[in-house]
C-alpha positions as CSV (number, residue, x, y, z in Angstrom):
1,M,75.4,83.6,93.1
2,P,74.3,81.6,96.4
3,L,75.2,82.3,100.1
4,P,75.2,78.7,101.5
5,E,76.1,78.5,104.7
6,E,79.9,76.9,104.0
7,I,81.8,78.2,100.6
8,A,84.8,76.4,100.0
9,Y,86.8,79.3,98.5
10,R,89.0,78.2,95.1
11,N,90.3,80.3,92.1
12,D,92.2,79.1,88.9
13,P,95.4,80.2,89.5
14,L,96.2,81.6,86.0
15,T,92.6,83.7,86.1
16,V,94.3,84.7,88.9
17,R,97.7,85.9,87.6
18,A,95.9,87.7,84.0
19,A,92.9,89.2,85.8
20,L,95.5,91.1,88.3
21,A,97.4,92.0,85.4
22,G,94.4,94.0,84.2
23,Q,92.8,95.7,87.7
24,V,97.1,96.8,87.5
25,E,96.7,98.2,84.1
26,A,93.4,100.0,85.3
27,L,94.8,101.8,87.8
28,R,97.9,103.4,86.1
29,S,95.8,104.7,83.4
30,T,94.0,106.5,86.6
31,V,96.7,107.5,88.1
32,H,98.0,108.2,84.8
33,A,95.6,110.8,85.2
34,L,95.8,112.4,88.0
35,T,96.1,116.1,89.1
36,A,98.4,118.0,91.5
37,A,94.5,118.9,92.9
38,E,93.5,115.6,92.3
39,L,96.0,114.0,94.5
40,D,95.2,116.2,97.5
41,L,92.0,115.2,97.5
42,P,90.1,113.4,100.6
43,T,89.5,109.9,100.3
44,R,86.2,108.2,102.2
45,L,89.4,106.0,104.2
46,D,90.2,107.7,107.8
47,G,92.9,110.6,106.6
48,W,93.6,109.3,103.7
49,T,94.6,111.6,100.6
50,V,94.1,110.5,97.0
51,R,98.5,110.6,97.0
52,E,98.0,109.1,100.1
53,L,95.6,105.5,98.8
54,V,98.0,105.7,95.7
55,A,101.1,105.2,97.7
56,H,99.0,101.9,99.7
57,L,98.2,100.6,96.4
58,G,102.0,101.0,95.4
59,I,103.4,99.2,98.7
60,V,100.2,96.6,98.0
61,L,101.9,95.5,94.2
62,D,105.7,95.9,95.1
63,W,104.8,93.9,97.8
64,V,105.0,90.5,95.5
65,P,108.3,91.2,93.8
66,R,110.2,93.0,96.6
67,Y,109.7,89.4,99.1
68,L,109.4,86.6,96.3
69,D,112.6,84.9,96.5
70,A,113.0,86.3,100.7
71,P,112.4,83.4,103.5
72,V,109.7,81.9,104.1
73,P,108.7,81.3,108.0
74,E,107.4,77.7,108.9
75,G,104.2,77.0,109.9
76,E,101.1,76.2,108.7
77,P,100.4,79.4,105.5
78,L,97.3,81.2,105.9
79,A,94.4,80.4,104.1
80,L,92.1,83.2,102.2
81,V,89.4,83.4,104.5
82,A,91.7,83.9,107.6
83,W,93.1,86.7,106.1
84,V,90.0,88.0,105.3
85,G,89.3,88.0,109.1
86,I,92.1,89.4,110.6
87,T,93.5,92.3,108.2
88,R,91.7,94.6,110.6
89,T,94.6,94.3,113.0
90,A,97.2,96.2,110.9
91,A,95.2,98.5,109.8
92,A,98.0,101.3,112.5
93,T,100.5,100.3,111.0
94,I,99.4,100.4,107.6
95,K,97.9,103.7,107.7
96,A,101.5,105.0,109.4
97,G,103.8,103.4,106.5
98,V,101.8,104.9,103.8
99,Q,102.1,107.9,104.7
100,E,105.8,108.1,105.6
101,Y,106.3,106.2,101.3
102,A,103.5,109.0,100.6
103,A,105.9,111.5,101.8
104,D,108.9,110.2,100.2
105,A,108.7,108.0,97.0
106,F,105.3,109.4,96.5
107,A,105.7,113.2,97.3
108,G,106.5,114.6,94.3
109,P,104.2,116.4,91.5
110,P,102.0,114.0,89.1
111,A,104.2,113.0,86.5
112,A,107.0,111.5,89.5
113,V,103.8,109.6,91.1
114,A,102.7,108.2,88.1
115,E,106.0,106.7,87.4
116,E,106.9,105.6,91.2
117,F,103.1,103.3,90.7
118,D,105.0,102.3,87.5
119,V,108.2,100.9,88.7
120,A,105.9,98.4,91.2
121,A,103.3,97.8,88.4
122,D,106.2,96.8,86.4
123,A,108.0,94.6,88.4
124,L,104.8,92.6,89.6
125,L,104.0,92.3,86.3
126,R,107.2,90.6,85.5
127,V,106.8,88.5,87.7
128,L,103.1,87.6,86.9
129,A,104.3,86.3,84.0
130,G,107.1,84.8,85.0
131,P,108.2,81.1,86.4
132,A,107.8,81.3,89.4
133,A,104.5,82.8,89.7
134,A,103.3,79.7,88.1
135,E,105.6,77.4,90.7
136,P,103.2,75.2,92.4
137,G,102.2,75.3,95.9
138,R,105.2,78.2,96.0
139,R,105.4,80.3,99.6
140,I,105.7,83.7,100.1
141,A,106.3,85.5,103.3
142,M,103.5,87.9,104.2
143,R,102.8,90.3,106.7
144,F,100.7,88.0,109.4
145,G,103.4,85.0,108.3
146,P,103.9,81.9,105.4
147,M,101.3,82.2,102.6
148,L,100.8,79.9,99.3
149,L,101.7,82.9,96.9
150,D,98.6,82.1,94.8
151,D,96.5,82.6,97.4
152,Y,98.6,85.7,97.8
153,L,97.8,86.8,94.8
154,V,94.0,87.0,95.3
155,T,94.8,89.0,98.2
156,R,96.8,91.6,96.2
157,L,92.7,91.3,93.7
158,V,91.1,92.3,96.7
159,E,93.4,95.1,97.4
160,T,93.5,96.6,94.2
161,V,89.7,96.5,93.1
162,V,88.4,97.4,96.6
163,H,90.8,100.6,96.5
164,A,90.2,101.4,92.7
165,D,87.0,101.9,93.6
166,D,87.9,104.1,96.8
167,L,90.0,106.1,94.3
168,A,86.8,106.3,91.8
169,A,85.1,107.6,94.9
170,A,87.3,110.2,95.3
171,L,87.4,111.2,91.8
172,G,83.6,110.9,91.5
173,T,84.0,108.7,88.7
174,A,80.6,106.1,88.3
175,D,82.5,103.5,86.9
176,F,86.2,102.3,86.8
177,P,87.6,100.2,84.3
178,H,87.7,97.3,86.7
179,D,88.9,93.8,85.6
180,G,85.5,91.9,86.2
181,R,87.1,89.0,86.5
182,A,89.1,90.5,89.2
183,V,86.4,91.9,90.9
184,D,84.0,88.5,90.7
185,A,87.1,86.6,92.5
186,V,86.7,89.3,95.2
187,A,83.1,88.8,95.6
188,R,83.3,85.4,95.6
189,L,86.4,85.1,98.4
190,L,83.8,88.5,100.9
191,H,81.3,85.9,100.4
192,A,83.5,82.5,101.8
193,A,84.7,85.0,104.6
194,A,80.9,86.3,105.3
195,A,79.7,82.7,105.5
196,E,82.5,81.3,108.0
197,Q,81.9,84.5,110.0
198,R,78.0,85.1,110.4
199,P,76.1,84.0,113.2
200,A,73.9,80.7,112.1
201,D,70.7,83.4,112.9
202,A,71.9,85.8,110.0
203,A,70.8,83.3,107.0
204,A,67.7,85.2,106.5
205,G,69.7,88.3,105.8
206,A,72.2,86.6,103.8
207,D,69.5,85.6,101.3
208,A,69.0,89.2,101.1
209,A,72.7,89.9,100.4
210,D,72.8,87.0,98.1
211,G,69.5,89.5,96.3
212,A,72.3,92.7,96.5
213,V,75.2,90.3,94.7
214,Q,73.3,89.1,91.9
215,A,72.1,93.2,90.9
216,D,75.3,94.4,90.9
217,T,78.4,92.7,92.8
218,L,80.3,96.0,93.6
219,T,77.4,96.6,96.0
220,W,78.4,93.4,98.0
221,I,81.9,94.4,98.4
222,R,81.0,97.8,99.9
223,L,79.4,96.1,102.1
224,A,81.1,93.4,102.9
225,T,84.7,96.1,103.4
226,G,82.5,99.2,105.4
227,R,82.1,101.3,102.4
228,L,78.2,101.4,102.0
229,A,76.3,101.2,104.9
230,W,73.2,98.6,104.2
231,A,70.8,101.6,104.5
232,D,72.2,103.4,102.0
233,A,72.2,100.2,99.5
234,S,69.3,100.1,96.9
235,G,67.1,97.8,97.1
236,L,67.4,95.6,99.7
237,P,65.3,95.3,102.9
238,G,65.7,97.6,106.1
239,W,64.0,94.1,107.9
240,A,67.8,92.3,107.5
241,E,69.6,95.0,108.7
242,S,69.5,94.0,112.4
243,R,70.1,90.2,111.3
244,M,73.3,91.3,109.8
245,G,75.3,94.1,112.6
246,E,77.2,91.4,113.4
247,W,78.8,89.9,110.5
248,L,79.0,93.1,108.0
249,P,81.6,94.0,107.6
250,V,83.6,90.9,107.1
251,M,86.7,93.2,106.0
252,G,87.8,96.9,107.7
C-alpha cells in the first residue's frame, strides 16, 4: 500500500456500508460476551473502562440514525482527511458525554449493556439497508458541521475499527474479528491524512511506515492513532522515528 506525497482518498459507498455492517456485527458478538468483571476493566484510553468504551461505541453507532433527518448547517461539507485532523479537539467533550452515558443507559449488568448496544446497532443497520444511505450527495449534521453521509459513514468505520482494537486490547484478545474491508478503508484514510499532514522531510520515514502497513495493516492504524509507539513496533527502523515524530500520530 504506497504512501506517495499526495493521496486522494476515495471509497465505494456500497462497500463502506457493507463493511460497517460487518464491523457492527463483530462488535455485537464481543459486547454480548462481556462479563460484569470485564466491563470494569481499564482500557488504554485515559480514564475509560470497558463499560465506557462500549457506551462510546453506542454513541458512535447511534449518531447516524439519530441525526439522519436533522437540519444540516449551511456550508461546505467537511472532507474526510480534514475530519481526521480535528477529532482530537473534541476529546474533552466526548469524554464527558461518554461518562454520563455510561452512568445512565449503559449502567446496568452485562445483559442490559448488550441490549442497549443492540438498540444502537440495529438502528444503524436499518439506515444502512435503507434508501437514505444510498442517496447521492446526502448530507448529515455532525460535531464539526455538515458532512456528506457517504463520508460520515467512513468516520463510523474509523471509530468502530480503532475502538474495537482498544476493546480487544483491554480484554486481552489477540484476534478481534474485524471486517477486513473496514480495516482496509481505515488504513487508507489514515494514509491520506498522513500524506497531507507530514512535513516534506519525513518522506523516508513515510517509506518505513509503508513497510509496516504492508506487513500488518493494524500496526499502521495503531501508529497513526497513537496506540503504538514507533519503538514498540516490530520490524521498523529506529532511524525513521525522528523523521516521523512531527506527524505521528495523525489522529488522537
